[in-house]
N, C-alpha and C positions, 0 to 999 in steps of 0.2 A: 547321116549326121553323127560321125564318130566323135568322141569326147574323151580327151585324156588329160593329163596333168599339164602338157605343153599347152594345149588350148585354153586351160583355166588360167595359167600364168599369163598368158598375152592379153588377158583384158586389163592388166595394171598398165597406167599411164602416168607419165608426168605431165601435171596440168599447171599452167600458168594462170593462177587465181589472183584475185584482187589483194590477198594476203602474202602472195609469194608462190614459189614453185611448191607443189604439193603432190603426193602420189594419191592416185585414186583407182577405183576399180570399175570399169565403165561396162556394165553387162550389156548394154547395147551391142556390143561387138560381137556378141554371140549370133547377131542376126546374120553376119557373115558366113557363119556355119550353116545357115540354114534354121535355126531356131527362132521361132516367132515371138522373141521378147516383146514386141510392141502390142501383142495381144494379151499378154499376162495383166491381171488387175496391178495397180502400183503396190499394194500391199504385198503381193507375191514377189515383186521386182526388189522390193526392199529386203525381203528375206533371202532372195537369191544374192543380192549384193554381200549380205553378211556372211554366207556360208563361202562365197567365192573369196572374199577378203580373208577368211579364218581358215581356209583350206590348208591342210597339212598332210594329207594323205593317211592319216591315223584316226584323229578324232573326228575331223571333217574330211569326208571321202569324195572321190569322184562320182559316186552314185548318189550322193547327196545333192550336189550340183545339178546331175544329169535329172533327177527326179523333178526338181523345181523347174528346171528348163523345159521339161516336157509335162508340166502341170496341166491335168485333166479336170476341167471346172465340174464334171459330172462325177468323178471319181470320189469314193469315200476311202481315203488312203489310212491303211493300218500302219504305215511306216511313219517314223518320226524322223525330224531333222535336227541337228545340234546348233542352237541359236545362241550366240553371244551378243548381248546387247552393249550398247555403248556406254552405258552407265545404270545405277541402281538409285532408287529413292526410297527412303523408309519414313514411317512416322512413329512416334515414341511408344504407342501402345504395342505394336509389332516390333518396334525396334529394340525395345529393352530385352525382351526375352532373346532376340537374336544376338544382341551382343553377350548377353549371360551365356549363351551357348558357345559363342566363340571364345570367350574367356575360359569356360570350362574345358573346350577343346585345347586351348594352349596349356591348360595345367596337365591334360592327359598326354599330350605330346612331350611337355617336359618330362613327366613321368616315366616315358618311355626312353628317355635319355636323348631326345632329340631337340632341335633348335626351336623355342616356341615362336619365334619370328615367322616360322613358315606358315602360321595362322595369321593371315593379314588379306585384306581387299586387294585384288589384283586390277580390278576398274574402279572408276570414281563412285564413291557413294556419299550420298547427302541424306542426312536424317533431319527432319524438320518436326521441331516438337510443337504440336497442335492439339493433340487429344487429351489433354489433362485439365485444362481450365474448365471451371463448372460456373454455372449461373446461380451462385449463392445470393448475390446483390444484384438488383435490378431496379430501374426506374429511378436512380439517383445519379447526380453527376459523377460521383466518384466510384461508379459500381466497377468500372474496368480496375482501377487500382486495388480496390478491396478484393475483388476476385483474384487478382494476380498475386496479391500476398498471400491469400489462402492457399492458390495453387503452389507455391513454392513452400510453403509450410507444410503441405501434405507430401509433396513430392521431392523433398530435399535429397533423401537418399538415392532416389532414381536419377536426379539431375546431377549429382556428384558422379554417380557411376557413368553417365553418359559423357561428363567432362573428361573423367579418366580415359574413355574410350578414345575421345578425339585426340589425346596426347599418346596413347598407347599403339594406336593404329595408325599407319600412313594411308592416304587414299581415302580417308573418313573425315567429312566436315559435318558439324552441327549447327543447325540453324535454330538459335534459342527461342524459348517461349516468347509470345508477344508479337512475332513479326508476321504471322498470317497463316492461312491453312495450306498443308503440303502441296495441293495441286494448283493452287493459285500462285504460290511462289514458284512451282515448276513452270507454269504456262508463262508467267509474267517475268521470269528471270532466269531460271536454271536452264530451260530448255534452249537448244541451239539451232534446231531445225537440221542444220548440217554441223557435224561435229568436226573440229579441227584438233587433230591430236598432235600437239607440238613435239611429243617426245620421238615420234619417228616421222614428221612432217607429213602427214597424211590427212585426207577429208573423207568423211563417209557419211551417211545419213544418220541423224541423231535417232537412237531408239533407247527405250528404257523400260525396265522392268521395275514394279514397285510392291511393296508390301501392304498394299491398300487396294481394294478392288476398283476404286474409282481412279486409279493411274490412268485410266483409259481417257481422261478429260484431255490430256496433251496431244492425243490423236486428233484433236479438233484443228490443231495448227499445223498438221501434218507429220507429227513426230509419232512413229508407231510405238504405241506403249499399252501395257496391260498389267493387271494385278497378278501377283503370285503369293504363295504362301512364304512366311518368313524362313521356313526350312529350306524351300527351293532358293530363296535369294541367298542364303549362306552357301549355299554350294556353288552358285554363279560367282560370288565374291571371290571364293577359293580357287576359282578356275575351271569349274565344272560348266560345261555348256547347260543352256536350260533346253530340254529336250521336249519339242512339241510335234504332235501329230499334224502332218501337213493339213493345213485348213481349207475346207470350202469357203468361197468368198460370194457373199451375197451382195448384189448392187441394188442400191435405193436410188432411183432417179427422182429427184426432186424438182416439180415444177410449180409455176405460180408463185405468189408472193403472200406473205401474210396480211390478213386484213388488219384495218385499225381496230386497236384495242386487244390484239392477240399479242402475247409475250412469249419469249423463248421458253418459258416453264410450260406454258400451254402446248407449244410445238412439241417438246421433248415428253411429256406425258401422253400426247396422241401417238407419237412415234413408239414409246414404249408399248402401248396397248396393241398397236399395229404389228409390231414385230414380234411380242410373245406369241401372238395367235399365229405366227408363221415358223415358229420354232427354229431360231437362229442360234441355238445354245452350242457353244464350241466352234461357231464360225465367226469370220470376221466380215463386218459390213463395211462397204464403202458407199459413200454419199457422193452423188454427182448430178450432173444435168443442170438445165437453166436456172432452176430455183436456187442453187448455193450462192448465186450472184446477190440474192435478196437477204443473205444471212451473214452478218458480219463475223470476224472471228470470234467474238465472246459469245455469240449464239450458237456457233459451231461447238464451240468447247462444252457448253451447257448440254448439247445433244449428245456429244460423244462420252461426257461424263456418265450419264446413265446406261452406258452399255451394259453393266452387270445386270440392271434391271430389265432390259428386254432380253437379256441372255447371251449376247454376243460376246466373244473374246474381247473386241474392241470395235470401236466405230471410227473409221478414218475418213477425214476430209482430206484428200491431196492439197498440196501447197498451190496457191495461184496469188495474183495481185492483192487481193484482200488479205491474205496470210502476211505478205510483204508488208503492207501498210499497218497491219496490227504489231509486226516486230518494230517498224519505225516509232509507232505511237507509245510502246512500251519502252522506249529508250534504248533499244539495242543499237550497237555502234554500226554506222551507215556501211562501212567497209565490210562488215561481217554480212549485213543484209545483202549487198551486192554479191558477195560470195555465194550466199543462199541461192540467189536467183540464178547466177551464172552457171553454178555447179548442177543444180536441179535441171536447168535447161539443157546442159551438156551431156547429161546421163539419162535423160529421158523420163524424169520423175516430176516434172513440172506439168501441172494440169492444164489442159488446153481444152477448147470448146468442143473439139471432135473427140475427145476421150470416149472411147466405146469397147471396153476389152471384153473378153469372154468371161462371164460370170457363171457362178453354179447355179444361181437363181437371181431373177431379176424383178424387182417391183417397182411400181411408181407412187408416189406420195404426193398429193397436191397440197402445197401449203396455204392455198387460197381457201381450202376447205376446214382448215383448223379452226375450232372455236374455244373460247375460254372454259377451262376445266379445272377440276380439283380431282384428286385421287385418293381412294380410301374406302373403307375405314381402316385396313390392315395390310394392304398390298399395293406398290406402286403402279401396278398395271390395272388397278380397279378404277378406272376413268369415269368420271361423272361430269357430264357436261353443266356449266354453271347455271344454265337456264332450268336445269331439271334438279338441280342440287336440293332445294327444299323438300320437294316430294319423296327422293330417294333417301335423304337422311332422316327425314321425319318417320318414314316406315321403320327405319332401324331403331330409332327411339322408341317408337311405339311397341315393337316387338319386345323390346327389352322392358319397357314398362309393364306390358301386360304379364310378361313371366314373373313378374314380382308384385303383382296386384294393383297397377296403376301408376300414373305420373308422381314424380316427388319433387319437392323443392324444400328449401330451408331458408331461414332468414339469418344473415351472417353480418356482423359487424366489421367493417374494414376502415380503419383510421377513422373511427367514431361515427362513421355513416352506417346505417341499416339498410342492406340490399337484400334482394330476394335471388338466390342461387337456384336454377330449375334445371330439370332434364334438358339437355342440349347446349348447355353453357360452355363456352370457349373460355378454358381457364389458362391455356398457354397459347400465345401468339409470338412466333419466333421467326425473325427474318435471320436464317443461319444456313449453314452447310456450303460445301465447296460447289455445289450445283450452280448456284445464283448469286452468291454473295461478292462475286467480283465482276459480275456484269453490269457494266454502267447503265445500260438501258433499263433493267427493272430496279436497280438500286436508286438512279437519279429519278425513275418513275415514282418508286415508293416515297422518296423525299418530296417530290411535287405534289403528291397525293396529301402527304401530312401537311404541307404548307396550306393547301386549299382546304383541308378539313379544320385547321386550327382558325384560319381566318373566317370560317363559317361557324365558328364557336363550338365545335364538336370535340369530344375527348373520349379516350378509351374507357371501357367499362372497368369499374374498381375492382373486379375479381379476376381480371385478366392479367396473367404474368407475362409481360412482354420483355422483349430482348432483341438487341442488334449485335450480331457477331460476324463482323466483315471478314472475308477471306483475306484481306490485303489491307495493309496501312494506307495504301493509295486510296482506297474508298473513302475513307475518313477525311483524307485530305481534298478530296474533288467535292464530297457533300458540303465541307465546310467552307471551301472556297465558293460554292454556289449558294451559300447562305441556307442551305436546307437543314443543316444539323439541329439548330435550334427547334424547328417544327416537329422533326422526329422526337427530339427529347421531350417537347410538350406533350407527344402522345405516349411517353414512357418508354420509347425505343432510344435509351441510352446504349452506348457501347459497353457491353458486358464482357467481351474478350475477343482476341483475334485468334479463334479456334473453332473446332467442330461443334461445341457446346450441345445444344439441343439435339442435333441430328443423330448424335450418337448416345442420347439419353443422358448427357451431363447437364440436364435439366435444372439441377439443384432442386430444393424443396420449395412447394407451394407454400403460400402464405398460410400459417397455422390455422386461422378460422376458416378459410377455404377448404383445406385438407380436412380438418374435423368434420365439417358439414358433410363432404363426399362420404367419409368413412362411416360416420353415424347414420346416413340417410340413403346410401348406395345410390348416389345421383349420378345419372349419366352425363359425364362431362368428357369434353373433346379438347384436343391440341390441334392448331393449324399451324404448319411450318413450311419454309420455303426449301424444305430438304428433298432426299432422294430415297429415304426410307421410311416406312411408318409400320413396320411389322409390330405384332401385339406385344405389349410390355416393353417395347424399345424405348419409347419417349419418355414415359413416366407411369409408374405403377397405379396412380389413381385415375388415369383418364381410361375410358372405354374405347376411344377410337382416336385415330390421328389421320389428318388429312394434309397431303401435299399440295401446296398452291405457289402462285407467285409472290414475291415480296409484296407487291401492290395489293394483292387479295388478302395477305396476312395483316395488313393496315387496316383493311375494310373489315375484316372479321373482328379484329380488336376493337373497332368503334362499334361494331353491331353487338358484341359480347355473346353472340349465340351462333350456332352452326345452321339452324333451321330458319334461314332467311331467304326470301325471295328479293334478290337485289334489283330486279327490275322493277318490283311493284310496292317493296317495302323500303322505307326510309332507313338510313344507318342512324339517324338521330335528327334532332331539330335545333335550329339556329337560335339565337337569343329572342328572336321575335316570334317563335313557335311555328317557323315554316319549317317543313319536311326537307332534309337534305339526303339525295340519293346517291347511290355510286357514281351515276353518270355526271353527277355536279361536280365531282372532285377528281374525275379519272383524267389524267394528262393526255394531251395528244401526242402522236409521235414527233410532230414538228417541235412541240415544247422541249420534249426530251432530248432530241437530237441538237437542238440549239444550246442546250445546257452543256451537252457532251463535247461539241465542237469548240466552246470557248472554255470549259474547265478541266478536261481531261487531256493533260498534255504530257510529253515525253519527260519533261523536267520533274514531274511528280514522281515518275518511276526510278528515274537516274537517283534522286536524291534518297528515296526510301531505301533502294537496294544497294547503295553504295557501302552501306556498313550491316549487311544482312546477316553475316557471322558474328557481330558483336552484340551482346546483350545489355540489357539495363543493368542498374546496380545490383539488383537481386540476383541475377545470373553471374554477372562479373565477381560478385562478392563471395560465390561459393568455392570452397578451397577442395580441390580434388587430390587424390593421390597420384603418385607416378609409378612407373615402372612396367614392364612387360606383362607381368602376372597380377592378377587382381587379387586383393587380400579380402577374402570372404569373411563377412561378419556373421557368426553362427546365431547372434541375437537379432539379426535384422528380419523384419517381417515383410520387407519389400525386395530385396536382392538375396536370393539364396542359389547356392551352387546347383545347377540342373543334374538331374540323376541319369541322363541319358548315356553318358559314357563310363558308367560304374559296370565293373566285371567284364568289360570287352575282352573278346578273346581274338587272338591272330588271325583266326580262321572263323568264318561265319558257321554256326551251328547248322546240321542238315535240316531240311524242310520237313514238317510233320503235319499231318492231317488235324483238323480239330475235332476232337472227339468229347463227347459228354458235356457239351456247352449248354449252358442255361442262357434264357432270353432276360436281358437285362431290360429292355424296353419295347414296346410295340407302339409305333408312331405313324401319324398320318402323312399326307401331302405338304409340300411346302416348309419342311421344318429348316430353318435358318442356322445359321452359325452363332446366331445370338441366342437361340433357343438352346444350343448345345454348350455354349460357353459364353454367358452374359458379359457384357462390358460395363454396365451401370452399377447403380448402388448395391451393396451387400446387405442383404436382410438380416434383421437381429437374430431371427430364429433358425438361421441357416448353419450347416456345418463349418462354412468358412469364418462366420461370425464367431462361432464356438472356438474355433482355433485361435483366431486374433485376440479374444478375450481372455483366452488361457495363457496368452502371452502379454497380458498388461495393457492391450491397445482398447481404448475407450470406444464405444460406438460412434462418438463425434469425430473419432479419427480413423475409422474404417476406410475412408476414401471410396473408390469403386474397383471393381473386378479388374477393369482395364488398366488401372494405374498399379495393380499388384501382379501383373503378368511376368514379373520376374521372381516371383516365389512360387514355385509348383505346388506347395503345400496348399495354398490358398486355391489355386486354380484347379487342381484336381477336385477339391470340395466343392468348387462352382460348377463342374461339368453336369450338364443337364439339370441345372438348378433353376432355370427361368421360371419366374412365377406363372407365366402364361403356357408353359409346357404342358401338353396333354399326353401323358402315358396312358394309353388304352387298356393298361393292365390294372389301373386303380381308378376310382371313382373321386379323384380329386386333382385339381390343378397343380402344376408346380413339380419340382424334382422328387417324387416319390415313386416306389415301385414296390415288387413283392419278392420276398426269397422264398425259394422253393427247395424242398418239398413242404416246409413247414407253413407256408401262407402267411408269413409275417410281414406286415407293411411298414417300411421305414424309408429314410431318405435314399436317393440313387447311391450316394456316397457310402452310407453305411451299409448297404446290401452288397455293393461290389466289393468293399473291403472284407465283409464276411464271405463272400464267395471265394476272394483271393486267399483267405486264411484256409479254406478248405480245398484250395487247388482246383477250383473249377473255372474253366474258361467261359467267356461271355460273348454273347451274339446281339446286336441291335437289328430289328427288323423296321422298315420304314416304307413310306409311299412314294410319290413322285417328287421330283425337284429337291431331293435330299441335299442339304448344305448349301443352300442358297444363301445370298448376301454377302457379308464382308469376307475378305480373304483371311480369315482368322485361324492362324496356324494352331492357336490353343484349343480351338474345336477338335483337332485331331489329336493334339497332345494330351488333352484331358481324356479323350476316348481311349488312348492307349494306356495311359497309368490308372483308369478305372479297372483295366483288365479285359477291355475288349478286344476280341481277336478279329472279328470281321463285322461288316455292317453290310446287310442284305436289304436292298432297296429296288424299287420299281425304275428309279432314274437317279441319277446323280449331277449335281451342278459341277462346272469344270474345275473350280480351283479346290474345292474341298475335297473332291474325289482325289485330286493330286496331292493333297496334303495328307490324306489317309494313308496312301502308298508311301510317301515319304516317312511316314512314322511308323511304318511296318503294320499297318492294320489293313486288312484285305476288304477292298470294297467289291461287292458282288451284286450283279444286277440279275433281277428276276426276268423271265421271258416275257415278252409283250402278252398283256392279258392275265398275268399270273400277279397276285398279290398275297400278302400274309393273310389277309380276310378271307379271301378266296380259298385258301389252304385250311382256313378254320382255326387258325392259332388263336389261343387264349393266353399264352405266356408261361404256362405251366409245362410245356414240352421240354424234352432234351433233343439237342440238335447236334449232327455230325456234319462236317464239311469234308468230303472224300475227293481224292485226286490231285491233293497238293504235294504229297511226299513223292509220289512217282515222277515228278517233274513238272515244271510250269513252262508255258509260253504264253505270248500275248493272246489275251482275250480266250483263254482256254475254259471249256466247259468243265464244271465241277459238279458233283453230285451233293445234293442237299438232303439229308435224311432226318426225318422229324418223327420222334417218337412220343406218342401221347401217354399220360398216366396208365391208361388201360392197355398198354402195350401195342396198339394200333400203330402202324408205320406208313408215313408218307413218304414219297420222294420226288424229287423235282430236279431237273437240270438248269443250272444258271451260269452266267458268264462271270468269271474273274476279271475285274475291270483293271486289269495291268495292261494297258493299252500298247505297250511296246517293250521290245527288249530290255531297254534301259530300266524301265520300272520293274521289270522280272527280276532284274539284277539288285536294284534297291532293295525289293521286298526280300529277296534270298539273304541279304545282309542285315536284315531287320530294320530297315529304314535307310533314308538317305544320310543321316548323321554318322552311324557306325560306317557305312560304306566311305564316306569322305575321310573319316579318321584313319580307316585302315589303308585307303589309298596314299594319303599324306604322309603318314607317320611310318607305315610298314611297306610301302611301294606295292601295295596289292594290285 
């Protein structure tokens, strides 16, 4: 089976498609050379098509094609392949700093006497503004309008900047605020499944990288996609491939059908726990088997959405008849749907019942065994069966109560009504997030539940902050058409925004009487949300726990007003005649739900809503943006500042140096998330970031959030490691505090880091397992760099954050199995040397970590530099991917 350039070129065909004659690359033809393409998982075939199509003998080489053709399911490949996606998607929290980097790179190129237009996306890019709306107003009919007005007031500078980018860059489109959540817009409209490139009359599988970890949602409709850091996305925009280590592929064979009363949320929370225990980190998961026929495309998208939570690179459902039905239902052009079907069948990418490739690992998951669940109190994989929920959450409440001398409550006056707020109270009930809020089954299910609850005289408890933030405008259309919106609104679930809201911490303030009672009495309160993440401190600083649940259970907990309820045996409330009303009395059947879907969810709704998806409302259209290739930076802006990453760049990268005399900035435990490292939510009044803003005349009421200020590195570096729930085990207090040595002074992480920088002392962070889990937050790596951290030494890393650290020139180092900083006896006052860097690096090289205690005792341990491939070694040698790209583009490096 010899393979050369001629054989690779010969798989290109001229294909008569429903849209005319198109060029395609049919990798099935490699079967004629003896390669068993039909035994490859579909995800590997998609990657194979990409490298074949982009083969040039220089960046993409024969060996890249051959390695994929000979993919061994059991091998753990150290080799990477260059992957070029069909397109990129961004959201505004990650998109604004990315655009700021591009604008600064244009300045740098112009300063070198080159044409700034060379800094421009080479593949289609869509940026969807969905991360900025907050739930300030709720429970009133004009909550949406009021929240959007506040959104524009707070984010005017950012939005003007993005409008400038839309005109300054070609191949770059912006979906304005209020249109929906990025992943819903992607699944319902942007995703093509098969991409038709009109510029060169070709067709190929639609693939996408996104600067949001839940980009994986689109894999539910057969579009291979996953999240990357904003830094990596910048490089891909500018023509650099995304280098990925050849993945293992885990097959999950679905059997059975979901039982009555089980939702897609229940299924994905069960799968998340199931796969977390099987360690699929860094692997692609493919779902197949007879059970997939029991899952409509929106349920599949829900399961793919939470790939980051179960650790996978992505979770792919191959395209089948149900996928095609979904494309038609969402208003895709019929000619294009026919093209999708015919193309995928022609090239062997269409799912069939006899699909049985060679997987790296293979598991069976029985949908009929799934039961209703919630997940919490602080991680998505902490599954709690609903029937056991009261006992399990009551234990947590009791433990907390006992730690402070007993249970507590407080009388609270809300709207002139006095109520009792007690431990276990649900104070936030949010139908929110990309995971569930465009799934008609659970949204219509929530609407039908609300209708039955209202008809039985039930109301939500007055201390519950309720909100509904659909992922798509279409959701409101079909809920309104079905007559269900008035019932949701009667329970306080008015539309508060079309964006991520509560799921990313844009929860807004609790009503002051409730907040005051919690603060003064330390009441154990909780949030219940239909989201995908519930990490400590993420949802709201005043809640002790957050539980993930289906939209229908969110409604149920809002009615109950407390988390410690046994839904089987305790009523949600009482009707006007004093008769108890149980959850089973208002839970809709699947027949009821499907009847509404069939009559009310139509292609016309999607076509109408997406006809003007790039046109904003009067608030957006009224923004006046500057023009020109170069952005005119405003030195007084507290939102958009010129990034520092291209300052003092030299034509040649400086020589590598060992890290010597480093101090430890933080000692951290397991499951440190990117939200711990770089918060997205509110800016606390006593934080270094707040001090910076107030010194520049920004009132606390105008702080906005960390996420909205990611275009200003001065705010973001001050927010590094400042999450109120972060536990640095060098100090006896939560939050962003650490110790400066050798004087032992305790101060904020920012203050200590700046003191070390002034002293010329490099810094190290030590951590446990799963360091950097959560969002694909490039500022978690950028802030680490700007604080002066040279290396992060951990027991294990999550995929995206490890890559982001490399891309920013921070060295991720993984301790050997069974070795931890605790086992090494670290306390934080040691001096650390990392040796073996300056003699030369190679992928996964072992480095020597030398630790010197204050008494002179020395410990040494070998650990692996997690530069996983030659390309990452090169990035690190240049000080990160941004200097690398600038040298490559402007200096022809």
